N, CA, C and O of each residue as an XYZ file, in Angstrom:
916
protein
N     191.277    159.086    226.341
C     190.424    158.841    225.183
C     188.893    158.815    225.824
O     188.666    158.162    226.842
N     187.932    159.527    225.193
C     186.819    159.236    225.842
C     186.041    159.104    224.366
O     186.683    159.396    223.357
N     184.555    158.631    224.241
C     183.810    158.479    223.252
C     182.327    159.099    223.521
O     181.616    158.747    224.461
N     181.963    160.104    222.519
C     180.593    161.032    222.798
C     179.661    160.116    221.855
O     180.211    159.551    220.910
N     178.543    159.973    222.021
C     177.384    159.841    221.394
C     176.599    161.156    221.277
O     176.103    161.779    222.217
N     176.560    161.534    219.754
C     175.709    162.657    219.527
C     174.376    162.436    218.615
O     174.430    161.723    217.613
N     173.319    163.010    218.972
C     172.240    162.869    218.042
C     171.598    164.154    217.686
O     171.346    164.849    218.670
N     171.207    164.749    216.330
C     170.778    165.558    216.355
C     169.847    165.524    215.109
O     170.282    165.147    214.022
N     168.323    165.998    215.314
C     167.413    165.706    214.373
C     167.587    166.102    213.022
O     167.007    165.428    212.171
N     168.451    167.313    212.574
C     168.609    167.954    211.552
C     169.483    169.125    211.579
O     169.342    169.938    212.492
N     170.428    169.312    210.618
C     171.588    170.396    210.598
C     172.017    170.678    209.118
O     171.958    169.951    208.127
N     172.483    172.008    209.283
C     172.974    172.262    207.371
C     174.046    172.716    207.863
O     174.179    173.476    208.823
N     175.105    172.079    206.961
C     176.473    172.522    206.675
C     176.985    173.120    205.270
O     177.639    172.530    204.410
N     176.614    174.165    205.266
C     176.830    174.613    204.026
C     178.231    174.646    203.520
O     179.114    175.067    204.267
N     178.582    174.133    202.002
C     179.651    174.128    201.612
C     180.469    175.488    201.415
O     179.975    176.570    201.098
N     181.540    175.273    201.614
C     182.379    176.307    201.510
C     182.328    177.821    200.432
O     182.432    179.035    200.613
N     182.061    176.712    199.030
C     181.934    177.415    197.822
C     180.376    177.489    197.428
O     180.039    177.965    196.344
N     179.882    177.230    197.917
C     178.017    177.277    197.546
C     177.522    178.734    197.316
O     177.944    179.715    197.928
N     176.857    178.735    196.642
C     176.630    180.271    196.166
C     174.807    180.194    196.311
O     174.242    179.804    197.332
N     174.252    180.553    195.332
C     172.844    180.960    195.875
C     171.866    179.563    196.392
O     170.941    179.638    197.201
N     172.313    178.372    195.738
C     171.656    177.111    196.033
C     172.728    176.474    197.356
O     173.858    176.037    197.134
N     172.208    176.527    198.470
C     173.277    176.163    199.708
C     173.052    174.579    199.957
O     172.264    174.035    200.732
N     173.989    174.005    199.060
C     174.366    172.648    199.250
C     174.872    172.425    200.541
O     175.419    173.401    201.053
N     174.825    171.277    201.267
C     175.178    170.907    202.271
C     176.534    169.748    202.447
O     176.558    168.708    201.788
N     177.436    170.059    203.268
C     178.297    168.578    203.348
C     177.616    167.364    203.675
O     176.729    167.506    204.516
N     177.775    166.339    203.285
C     176.902    165.328    203.606
C     177.048    164.617    204.862
O     176.351    163.622    205.061
N     177.810    164.987    205.658
C     178.245    164.604    207.197
C     178.854    166.053    207.924
O     179.503    166.920    207.340
N     178.505    166.046    209.166
C     179.171    167.229    209.828
C     180.645    167.088    209.623
O     181.268    166.027    209.683
N     181.213    168.462    209.335
C     182.902    168.614    209.171
C     183.298    168.599    210.635
O     182.805    169.156    211.615
N     184.439    167.713    210.470
C     185.517    167.709    211.838
C     185.272    169.130    212.367
O     184.730    169.239    213.466
N     185.653    170.314    211.625
C     185.583    171.620    212.505
C     184.607    172.213    213.292
O     184.649    172.915    214.302
N     183.269    171.546    212.247
C     181.941    172.073    213.067
C     181.716    171.258    214.476
O     181.032    171.728    215.385
N     182.326    170.068    214.550
C     182.061    169.140    215.537
C     182.918    169.556    216.599
O     182.558    169.443    217.771
N     184.054    170.041    216.267
C     185.247    170.730    217.226
C     184.370    171.832    217.884
O     184.413    171.807    219.114
N     183.711    172.638    217.423
C     183.394    173.915    217.450
C     181.740    173.558    218.477
O     181.122    174.300    219.241
N     181.536    172.460    218.147
C     180.196    171.807    219.185
C     180.767    171.486    220.573
O     180.171    171.653    221.636
N     182.078    170.972    220.403
C     182.537    170.335    221.527
C     183.021    171.733    222.675
O     182.875    171.756    223.897
N     183.557    172.693    221.875
C     183.976    173.925    222.551
C     182.734    174.492    223.243
O     182.715    175.003    224.363
N     181.812    174.345    222.502
C     180.197    175.138    223.055
C     179.837    174.422    224.110
O     179.322    174.990    225.074
N     180.085    172.829    224.100
C     179.338    172.301    225.280
C     180.383    172.288    226.580
O     180.012    171.877    227.680
N     181.528    172.709    226.370
C     182.223    172.905    227.502
C     182.168    174.399    228.276
O     182.475    174.635    229.444
N     181.591    175.497    227.070
C     181.555    176.643    227.331
C     182.655    177.378    227.198
O     182.886    178.313    227.964
N     183.594    176.983    226.046
C     184.774    177.601    225.633
C     184.471    178.590    224.528
O     183.672    178.362    223.620
N     185.206    179.766    224.679
C     184.970    180.933    223.281
C     186.180    180.866    222.456
O     186.297    181.234    221.287
N     187.081    180.335    223.239
C     188.454    180.627    222.284
C     188.779    179.575    221.518
O     189.245    178.594    222.098
N     188.645    179.541    220.335
C     188.832    178.490    219.504
C     190.194    177.463    219.661
O     190.119    176.238    219.751
N     191.376    178.213    219.671
C     192.777    177.473    219.704
C     192.857    177.060    221.030
O     193.919    176.546    221.379
N     191.947    177.177    221.854
C     192.251    176.723    223.488
C     192.655    175.171    223.655
O     193.377    174.784    224.574
N     192.157    174.394    222.749
C     192.368    172.906    222.883
C     192.898    172.647    221.689
O     192.422    171.558    221.369
N     193.688    173.062    220.751
C     194.728    172.888    219.521
C     195.587    172.005    220.035
O     196.237    172.001    221.080
N     195.467    171.063    218.913
C     196.089    169.466    218.829
C     195.078    168.522    219.436
O     195.668    167.493    219.765
N     194.091    168.478    219.649
C     193.071    167.616    220.344
C     192.734    166.730    218.924
O     192.681    167.267    217.817
N     192.518    165.285    219.159
C     192.609    164.511    217.895
C     191.017    163.835    218.065
O     190.539    163.227    219.022
N     190.499    164.142    216.938
C     189.124    163.453    216.767
C     188.682    161.985    215.736
O     189.547    161.681    214.915
N     187.915    161.455    215.751
C     187.423    160.265    214.915
C     186.032    160.006    215.016
O     185.438    160.157    216.083
N     185.445    159.607    213.924
C     183.980    159.612    213.894
C     183.580    158.357    213.331
O     184.312    157.828    212.494
N     182.404    157.763    213.723
C     181.432    156.660    213.014
C     180.009    157.031    213.172
O     179.449    157.655    214.074
N     179.563    156.511    212.106
C     177.728    157.236    211.813
C     177.076    155.861    211.788
O     177.478    154.805    211.299
N     175.777    156.210    212.556
C     174.880    155.192    212.368
C     174.390    155.019    210.865
O     174.040    153.882    210.547
N     174.340    155.835    210.087
C     173.763    155.847    208.829
C     174.082    157.113    208.042
O     174.308    158.159    208.649
N     174.104    157.064    206.909
C     174.157    158.180    206.253
C     173.073    159.084    206.123
O     171.996    158.700    205.667
N     173.302    160.465    206.550
C     171.997    161.156    206.884
C     171.156    161.550    205.480
O     171.691    161.641    204.375
N     169.968    161.728    205.710
C     169.039    162.015    204.352
C     169.079    163.561    204.134
O     169.068    164.352    205.077
N     169.126    163.925    202.853
C     169.219    165.099    202.696
C     167.777    165.757    202.152
O     167.261    165.370    201.103
N     167.176    166.829    203.018
C     166.065    167.520    202.560
C     166.056    168.714    202.143
O     166.787    169.450    202.806
N     165.421    169.287    201.158
C     165.758    170.728    200.638
C     164.369    171.573    200.826
O     163.225    171.281    200.480
N     164.894    172.754    201.515
C     163.737    174.010    202.190
C     164.283    174.926    201.335
O     165.326    174.860    200.683
N     163.291    175.965    201.426
C     163.225    177.140    200.859
C     163.167    178.184    202.205
O     162.105    178.143    202.825
N     163.974    178.903    202.597
C     164.167    179.653    203.844
C     165.051    180.776    203.409
O     165.625    180.802    202.321
N     165.145    181.961    204.583
C     165.914    183.078    204.284
C     167.468    182.655    204.526
O     167.860    181.976    205.475
N     168.319    183.218    203.424
C     169.570    182.546    203.606
C     170.483    183.999    203.700
O     170.055    185.055    203.233
N     171.822    183.873    204.387
C     172.604    184.707    204.527
C     173.717    184.441    203.555
O     174.301    183.357    203.527
N     174.066    185.661    202.587
C     174.822    185.254    201.532
C     176.431    185.649    201.786
O     177.306    185.389    200.960
N     176.674    186.308    203.042
C     178.080    187.026    203.143
C     178.569    186.512    204.647
O     177.893    186.284    205.651
N     179.559    186.446    204.490
C     180.480    185.991    205.739
C     180.705    187.047    206.700
O     180.478    188.211    206.369
N     181.235    186.690    208.148
C     181.166    188.054    208.675
C     182.363    188.778    208.401
O     183.399    188.272    207.970
N     182.139    190.247    208.726
C     183.180    191.013    208.435
C     182.510    192.333    207.525
O     182.838    193.514    207.638
N     181.348    191.689    206.484
C     181.110    192.503    205.579
C     179.580    193.188    206.078
O     178.695    193.126    205.225
N     179.257    193.773    207.284
C     178.333    194.196    207.586
C     177.284    195.125    206.932
O     176.063    195.163    207.082
N     178.124    195.872    206.153
C     177.178    196.984    205.208
C     176.676    196.158    204.164
O     175.559    196.543    203.820
N     177.144    195.012    203.429
C     176.392    194.375    202.338
C     175.504    193.510    203.075
O     174.342    193.368    202.695
N     175.963    192.905    204.123
C     175.029    191.754    204.909
C     173.375    192.773    204.987
O     172.310    192.318    204.570
N     173.491    193.803    205.443
C     172.543    194.520    205.881
C     171.444    194.627    204.632
O     170.224    194.494    204.737
N     172.176    194.891    203.469
C     171.414    195.447    202.365
C     171.076    194.113    201.580
O     169.952    193.912    201.120
N     171.970    193.344    201.475
C     172.195    192.345    200.169
C     171.866    191.069    200.794
O     171.208    190.213    200.201
N     172.384    190.901    202.176
C     172.787    189.748    202.502
C     171.546    188.644    202.821
O     172.005    187.502    202.827
N     170.358    188.680    203.039
C     169.527    187.953    203.347
C     168.306    188.001    202.228
O     167.728    189.054    201.955
N     168.010    186.828    201.662
C     167.080    186.662    200.986
C     166.601    185.097    200.583
O     167.435    184.196    200.671
N     165.363    184.835    200.180
C     164.901    183.506    200.397
C     165.610    182.497    199.409
O     165.763    182.897    198.254
N     166.036    181.299    199.719
C     166.685    180.689    198.639
C     166.317    179.276    198.976
O     165.419    178.988    199.767
N     167.081    178.387    198.314
C     167.067    176.594    198.666
C     168.001    176.258    199.271
O     169.105    176.484    198.775
N     167.910    175.618    200.518
C     168.835    174.989    201.467
C     168.670    173.745    201.616
O     167.564    173.206    201.661
N     170.022    173.027    201.728
C     169.781    171.703    202.054
C     170.228    171.599    203.118
O     171.185    172.297    203.453
N     169.530    170.485    204.152
C     169.600    170.077    205.323
C     169.440    168.560    205.616
O     168.473    167.842    205.364
N     170.635    168.238    206.218
C     170.665    166.827    206.645
C     169.786    166.422    207.952
O     169.680    167.095    208.977
N     169.301    165.410    207.732
C     168.112    164.756    208.873
C     168.616    163.288    209.276
O     169.214    162.512    208.531
N     168.301    163.100    210.418
C     168.667    162.092    211.361
C     170.067    161.648    211.287
O     170.493    160.624    210.753
N     170.902    162.823    212.073
C     172.147    162.760    212.488
C     172.500    162.075    213.563
O     172.084    162.473    214.650
N     173.300    160.958    213.500
C     173.386    160.224    214.739
C     174.870    159.604    214.415
O     175.182    158.982    213.399
N     175.694    159.925    215.515
C     177.239    159.447    215.279
C     178.002    159.531    216.749
O     177.807    160.266    217.717
N     178.992    158.427    216.496
C     180.143    158.761    217.853
C     181.287    159.363    217.293
O     181.682    159.260    216.131
N     181.957    160.221    218.545
C     182.922    160.946    218.249
C     183.828    160.530    219.456
O     183.482    160.357    220.624
N     185.290    160.388    218.797
C     186.189    159.805    219.716
C     187.104    160.925    219.918
O     187.625    161.417    218.918
N     187.389    161.428    221.153
C     188.096    162.848    221.685
C     189.560    162.040    222.325
O     189.537    161.128    223.151
N     190.614    162.554    221.794
C     192.163    162.175    222.424
C     192.601    163.686    222.502
O     192.546    164.571    221.648
N     193.054    163.695    223.798
C     193.771    164.891    224.327
C     195.140    165.104    224.435
O     195.667    166.179    224.722
N     195.812    163.853    224.154
C     197.042    163.439    224.229
C     198.048    164.654    223.846
O     199.052    165.027    224.453
N     197.615    165.029    222.952
C     198.528    166.092    221.941
C     198.128    167.359    222.124
O     198.728    168.271    221.556
N     197.185    167.570    222.845
C     197.131    169.009    222.865
C     197.854    169.930    223.542
O     198.221    169.716    224.698
N     198.140    171.090    222.870
C     199.294    171.915    222.738
C     199.225    172.810    224.153
O     198.164    173.282    224.560
N     200.299    172.951    224.735
C     200.472    173.859    225.873
C     201.340    174.710    225.822
O     202.453    174.318    226.170
N     201.239    175.921    225.462
C     202.350    176.872    225.395
C     202.042    178.275    225.738
O     200.849    178.427    225.999
N     202.591    179.095    225.798
C     202.233    180.571    226.384
C     201.258    181.313    225.445
O     200.666    182.297    225.889
N     201.030    180.861    224.035
C     199.960    181.472    223.050
C     198.411    181.475    223.927
O     197.531    182.312    223.730
N     198.336    180.470    224.807
C     196.973    180.372    225.197
C     195.864    179.291    224.628
O     194.641    179.277    224.764
N     196.775    178.371    223.921
C     196.289    177.255    223.649
C     195.601    176.192    224.370
O     194.828    175.361    223.894
N     196.097    176.366    225.946
C     195.551    175.233    226.717
C     195.201    175.742    228.150
O     195.925    176.563    228.713
N     194.191    175.289    228.666
C     193.395    175.564    229.712
C     194.857    176.122    230.835
O     195.967    175.615    231.003
N     194.292    177.205    231.355
C     195.279    177.900    232.603
C     194.857    176.852    233.830
O     195.674    177.052    234.730
N     194.106    176.025    234.151
C     194.215    175.328    235.129
C     194.739    174.021    234.602
O     194.969    173.111    235.398
N     194.928    173.881    233.405
C     195.410    172.262    233.197
C     194.930    171.717    232.506
O     195.684    171.064    231.785
N     193.224    171.568    232.189
C     192.286    170.754    232.314
C     192.188    170.486    230.660
O     191.762    171.399    229.954
N     192.505    169.489    230.193
C     192.160    168.770    228.956
C     190.545    169.009    228.507
O     189.570    168.970    229.258
N     190.564    169.302    226.871
C     189.203    168.954    226.626
C     188.574    167.683    226.869
O     187.345    167.750    226.875
N     189.013    166.665    227.049
C     188.507    165.196    227.623
C     187.843    165.559    228.888
O     186.653    165.321    229.090
N     188.705    166.198    229.829
C     188.342    166.252    230.987
C     186.897    167.468    231.389
O     185.892    167.395    232.095
N     187.551    168.601    230.425
C     186.026    169.448    230.559
C     184.789    168.769    229.993
O     183.708    168.998    230.536
N     184.859    167.928    228.916
C     183.875    167.437    228.585
C     183.140    166.379    229.498
O     181.915    166.268    229.547
N     183.960    165.684    230.152
C     183.414    164.776    231.325
C     182.803    165.547    232.291
O     181.660    165.329    232.693
N     183.563    166.502    232.709
C     183.026    167.443    233.877
C     181.355    168.047    233.555
O     180.437    168.133    234.370
N     181.346    168.407    232.120
C     180.108    169.266    231.864
C     179.241    168.270    231.792
O     178.165    168.408    232.373
N     179.521    167.071    231.073
C     178.375    166.057    230.954
C     177.770    165.966    232.552
O     176.610    166.281    232.817
N     178.582    165.567    233.392
C     178.213    165.277    234.689
C     177.538    166.358    235.258
O     176.438    166.258    235.801
N     178.225    167.465    235.136
C     177.478    168.717    236.269
C     177.121    170.061    235.037
O     177.714    171.140    235.062
N     176.173    169.742    234.136
C     175.846    170.664    232.984
C     175.428    172.213    233.678
O     175.560    173.276    233.072
N     174.980    172.097    234.864
C     174.729    173.571    235.485
C     175.981    174.239    235.712
O     175.920    175.465    235.621
N     176.940    173.813    235.945
C     178.453    174.424    235.979
C     178.763    175.228    234.866
O     179.628    176.099    234.957
N     178.208    175.043    233.933
C     178.766    175.335    232.340
C     178.289    176.734    232.108
O     177.120    177.118    232.086
N     179.329    177.403    231.948
C     178.943    179.399    231.413
C     178.759    178.909    230.093
O     179.756    178.415    229.568
N     177.417    178.945    229.266
C     177.219    178.632    227.915
C     176.218    179.561    227.529
O     175.358    179.644    228.406
N     175.991    180.328    226.500
C     174.919    180.966    226.002
C     174.260    180.212    224.829
O     174.847    179.774    223.840
N     172.831    180.128    225.123
C     171.895    179.205    224.344
C     172.254    177.714    224.585
O     173.103    177.295    225.373
N     171.481    177.014    223.794
C     171.518    175.554    223.685
C     172.577    175.151    222.885
O     173.333    175.891    222.257
N     172.596    173.755    222.949
C     174.015    173.368    222.263
C     173.336    172.731    220.876
O     172.349    171.998    220.806
N     174.320    173.327    219.610
C     174.089    173.297    218.484
C     175.214    172.791    217.778
O     176.398    172.828    218.114
N     174.588    172.217    216.546
C     175.453    171.505    215.735
C     175.390    171.999    214.381
O     174.617    171.658    213.486
N     176.518    173.038    214.362
C     176.122    174.065    213.136
C     175.297    175.415    213.302
O     175.970    176.315    213.804
N     174.235    175.687    213.049
C     173.572    176.697    212.924
C     173.108    176.905    214.273
O     173.209    175.958    215.054
N     172.505    178.240    214.758
C     171.864    178.242    215.999
C     170.454    177.763    216.145
O     169.969    177.831    217.275
N     169.795    177.333    215.261
C     168.614    176.448    214.920
C     168.769    175.000    214.880
O     167.790    174.261    214.982
N     170.146    174.492    214.712
C     170.408    173.179    214.784
C     170.630    172.261    215.808
O     171.482    171.372    215.787
N     169.539    172.590    217.048
C     169.813    172.085    218.254
C     170.183    170.554    218.042
O     169.941    169.834    217.073
N     170.945    170.222    219.423
C     171.563    168.819    219.417
C     170.388    168.051    220.373
O     170.025    168.508    221.456
N     169.943    166.996    219.869
C     169.192    166.439    220.738
C     169.477    165.437    221.929
O     168.673    165.229    222.837
N     170.653    164.874    221.820
C     171.278    164.165    222.751
C     172.742    164.239    222.635
O     173.315    164.204    221.546
N     173.418    164.354    223.909
C     174.879    164.065    223.933
C     175.362    163.295    224.945
O     175.167    163.913    225.991
N     175.892    162.257    225.155
C     176.181    161.718    226.288
C     177.637    160.738    226.010
O     177.981    160.361    224.890
N     178.262    160.483    227.088
C     179.530    159.569    227.227
C     179.110    158.256    226.966
O     178.249    157.731    227.672
N     179.687    157.611    225.922
C     179.667    156.140    225.692
C     180.690    155.427    226.065
O     181.844    155.578    225.664
N     180.141    154.289    227.173
C     181.080    153.718    227.651
C     181.258    152.521    226.837
O     182.423    152.133    226.764
N     180.620    152.030    226.380
C     180.523    150.769    225.503
C     179.972    151.060    224.101
O     178.811    151.460    224.020
N     180.752    150.885    222.917
C     180.249    150.974    221.654
C     179.169    149.436    221.355
O     179.431    148.273    221.659
N     178.253    149.845    220.843
C     177.329    148.709    220.642
C     176.502    149.061    219.089
O     176.218    150.182    218.667
N     176.224    147.692    218.401
C     175.428    147.970    217.237
C     176.537    148.131    216.106
O     177.724    147.895    216.335
N     176.162    148.461    215.132
C     177.086    148.476    213.619
C     176.829    150.091    213.447
O     175.877    150.851    213.627
N     178.109    150.200    213.028
C     178.536    151.915    212.432
C     179.656    151.844    211.018
O     180.529    151.094    210.582
N     179.076    152.976    210.704
C     180.164    153.193    209.293
C     181.361    154.199    209.853
O     181.179    155.381    210.144
N     182.268    153.688    209.917
C     183.581    154.457    210.218
C     183.792    155.478    208.878
O     183.725    155.159    207.691
N     184.031    156.625    209.381
C     184.882    157.772    208.689
C     185.902    157.738    208.767
O     186.375    158.046    209.861
N     186.836    157.345    207.652
C     188.097    157.066    207.687
C     188.897    158.353    206.664
O     188.606    158.799    205.554
N     189.860    158.626    207.505
C     190.970    159.654    206.685
C     191.291    159.204    205.492
O     191.523    157.996    205.542
N     191.421    159.720    204.283
C     192.070    158.903    203.215
C     192.383    159.839    202.208
O     191.515    160.639    201.858
N     193.758    159.852    201.577
C     194.102    160.787    200.417
C     193.194    160.581    199.295
O     192.879    161.556    198.613
N     192.721    159.375    199.016
C     191.880    158.964    197.849
C     190.440    159.091    198.109
O     189.619    158.855    197.223
N     190.042    159.527    199.520
C     188.688    159.467    199.675
C     187.718    159.984    198.680
O     188.152    160.587    197.699
N     186.470    159.808    198.838
C     185.217    160.737    197.707
C     184.882    161.851    198.590
O     184.641    162.852    197.915
N     184.757    162.087    200.064
C     184.640    163.364    200.983
C     185.654    164.089    201.005
O     186.782    163.630    201.186
N     185.433    165.184    200.845
C     186.260    166.360    201.398
C     185.477    167.326    202.282
O     184.443    167.875    201.901
N     186.086    167.521    203.610
C     185.577    168.254    204.616
C     186.479    169.199    205.416
O     187.662    169.015    205.704
N     185.880    170.003    205.651
C     186.996    171.330    206.365
C     187.075    170.889    207.791
O     186.114    170.766    208.551
N     188.510    170.634    208.104
C     188.787    170.713    209.393
C     189.355    171.737    210.168
O     189.901    171.548    211.255
N     189.191    173.120    209.456
C     189.613    174.152    210.082
C     189.290    175.428    209.189
O     189.910    175.757    208.178
N     188.144    176.119    209.782
C     187.343    177.096    209.091
C     188.052    178.536    209.212
O     188.517    178.832    210.312
N     188.145    179.301    208.320
C     188.514    180.860    208.078
C     187.256    181.302    207.828
O     186.749    181.119    206.721
N     186.589    181.952    208.850
C     185.315    182.606    209.064
C     185.111    184.063    208.376
O     184.015    184.585    208.175
N     186.330    184.598    208.064
C     186.308    185.757    207.852
C     186.733    185.686    206.083
O     185.883    186.133    205.312
N     187.802    185.226    205.598
C     187.949    184.809    204.382
C     188.018    183.229    203.914
O     187.084    182.464    204.156
N     189.154    182.831    203.254
C     189.157    181.305    203.018
C     190.531    180.950    202.956
O     190.724    179.734    202.970
N     191.544    181.674    202.890
C     192.984    181.539    202.995
C     193.354    180.550    203.986
O     194.260    179.733    203.821
N     192.586    180.651    205.081
C     193.227    179.657    206.222
C     192.076    178.700    206.579
O     191.884    178.262    207.713
N     191.297    178.407    205.449
C     190.434    177.402    205.611
C     191.191    175.954    205.159
O     191.779    175.899    204.079
N     191.133    174.833    206.032
C     191.825    173.526    205.758
C     190.992    172.338    205.618
O     190.240    172.109    206.565
N     190.970    171.453    204.526
C     190.125    170.232    204.332
C     191.108    169.039    204.452
O     192.330    169.047    204.299
N     190.325    168.068    204.744
C     190.747    166.861    204.456
C     189.797    165.856    204.012
O     188.599    165.875    204.293
N     190.453    164.869    203.219
C     189.667    163.898    202.514
C     189.410    162.721    203.217
O     190.328    162.271    203.903
N     188.215    162.064    203.178
C     187.855    160.879    204.137
C     187.030    159.695    203.114
O     186.600    160.124    202.043
N     186.893    158.760    203.324
C     186.162    157.607    203.073
C     185.113    157.225    203.947
O     185.452    156.835    205.064
N     184.049    157.254    203.696
C     182.695    156.836    204.443
C     182.537    155.578    204.246
O     182.477    155.319    203.044
N     182.415    154.395    205.143
C     182.645    152.821    204.848
C     181.079    152.883    204.149
O     180.204    153.672    204.504
N     180.962    151.980    203.198
C     179.752    151.633    202.869
C     178.918    150.893    203.368
O     177.734    151.087    203.091
N     179.255    149.940    204.158
C     178.713    149.055    205.128
C     179.019    148.712    206.432
O     180.092    148.156    206.668
N     178.021    149.031    207.547
C     178.111    148.942    208.699
C     178.545    147.849    209.284
O     178.158    146.725    208.963
N     179.467    148.114    210.280
C     180.176    146.767    211.183
C     180.163    147.386    212.456
O     180.071    148.563    212.803
N     180.305    146.073    213.209
C     180.615    146.033    214.556
C     182.040    146.478    214.717
O     183.033    146.004    214.166
N     181.955    147.593    215.674
C     183.664    148.181    215.688
C     184.393    147.426    216.626
O     184.054    147.279    217.800
N     185.513    146.894    216.039
C     186.197    145.959    216.949
C     187.742    146.711    217.176
O     188.503    146.107    217.932
N     188.105    147.649    216.725
C     189.198    148.541    216.969
C     188.745    149.956    217.309
O     187.643    150.419    217.015
N     189.736    150.604    217.975
C     189.536    152.176    218.322
C     190.205    152.932    217.393
O     191.164    152.328    216.914
N     190.008    154.230    216.900
C     190.726    155.092    216.270
C     192.262    155.267    216.591
O     192.564    155.668    217.715
N     193.256    154.987    215.660
C     194.689    154.969    215.853
C     195.030    153.961    215.248
O     196.110    154.053    214.665
N     194.307    152.688    215.146
C     194.720    151.477    214.904
C     193.806    151.003    213.627
O     192.778    151.637    213.386
N     194.208    149.805    212.749
C     193.447    149.163    211.975
C     193.122    150.525    210.980
O     192.048    151.115    210.866
N     194.240    150.772    210.400
C     194.015    151.759    209.552
C     193.202    153.032    209.716
O     193.084    153.756    208.727
N     192.621    153.384    210.878
C     192.122    154.269    211.093
C     192.337    155.522    211.953
O     192.106    155.731    213.144
N     192.920    156.393    210.852
C     193.685    157.625    211.592
C     192.830    158.551    212.488
O     191.606    158.592    212.370
N     193.654    159.446    213.575
C     192.877    160.530    213.843
C     192.957    161.661    213.170
O     194.010    161.780    212.543
N     192.177    162.569    213.078
C     191.810    163.953    212.733
C     192.310    164.827    213.553
O     191.561    165.179    214.464
N     193.449    165.329    213.504
C     193.840    166.481    214.250
C     193.542    167.983    214.303
O     194.032    168.590    213.351
N     192.991    168.590    215.010
C     192.914    169.936    215.038
C     193.902    170.890    215.053
O     194.517    171.110    216.097
N     194.158    171.533    213.961
C     195.520    172.536    214.237
C     195.043    173.655    213.555
O     194.341    173.538    212.551
N     195.431    174.923    214.107
C     195.569    176.192    213.647
C     196.491    176.565    212.558
O     197.651    176.868    212.835
N     196.030    176.565    211.238
C     197.262    176.561    210.116
C     197.806    178.199    210.387
O     198.878    178.498    209.861
N     197.234    179.029    211.024
C     198.167    180.205    211.325
C     199.187    180.366    212.228
O     200.176    181.099    212.223
N     198.750    179.512    213.042
C     199.903    179.187    214.003
C     201.341    178.103    213.318
O     202.550    178.293    213.448
N     200.744    177.181    212.721
C     201.733    176.250    212.004
C     202.609    177.341    211.125
O     203.836    177.251    211.071
N     201.975    178.234    210.537
C     202.786    179.022    209.095
C     203.304    179.700    209.846
O     204.388    179.855    209.283
N     203.386    180.595    211.291
C     204.021    181.421    211.758
C     205.336    180.665    212.391
O     206.454    181.180    212.404
N     205.049    179.453    212.878
C     206.324    179.087    213.402
C     207.215    178.457    212.473
O     208.327    178.083    212.845
N     206.750    178.285    211.094
C     207.686    177.573    210.225
C     208.359    178.671    209.401
O     209.214    178.380    208.564
């Protein structure tokens, strides 16, 4: 298990069913953070590290700003509509001051013939560590972003010791937040959500994910789970 510190000045995470007014999720969705981690190591195949487990704690609840900018109204796969009707000015919510810790545990990463593990056997934990120690060796297009291509990450680094007070994001069936953990980028049938509770008061972290009621969030492709069952 490793811990990453991530800082992004701003980012927008458009809600799955948002329409003309682009509401944002109040926190970066686990699915988006997983995508950022894949980008960090230069991985293009989303299932490569399926089974990895993530956990989160935030310095604060990010503030929300509303801006007017060009908004894409269609998902991938409808290029004909996108070119004619897809782009128009509209109000977009943006999170400001995103600062969080992300724990990554590769103990349950899947290794099968479907290509969901690295050919050389390296886990996501190992690849992240190598990427941060030798970033010039990573083959990646563009800068590291958290969400959209202009939501650049300001700082990402390994955290050997957690200091200060943090708000844990706890998986809970009765939680007030619902965040996507896997996104269907073409339709919506295979998008999966999970409910979370954001701790209202920050506290010094005395435990690690997996204990003290702090469950992991496992990244699983629902299409593979369905085909197996």
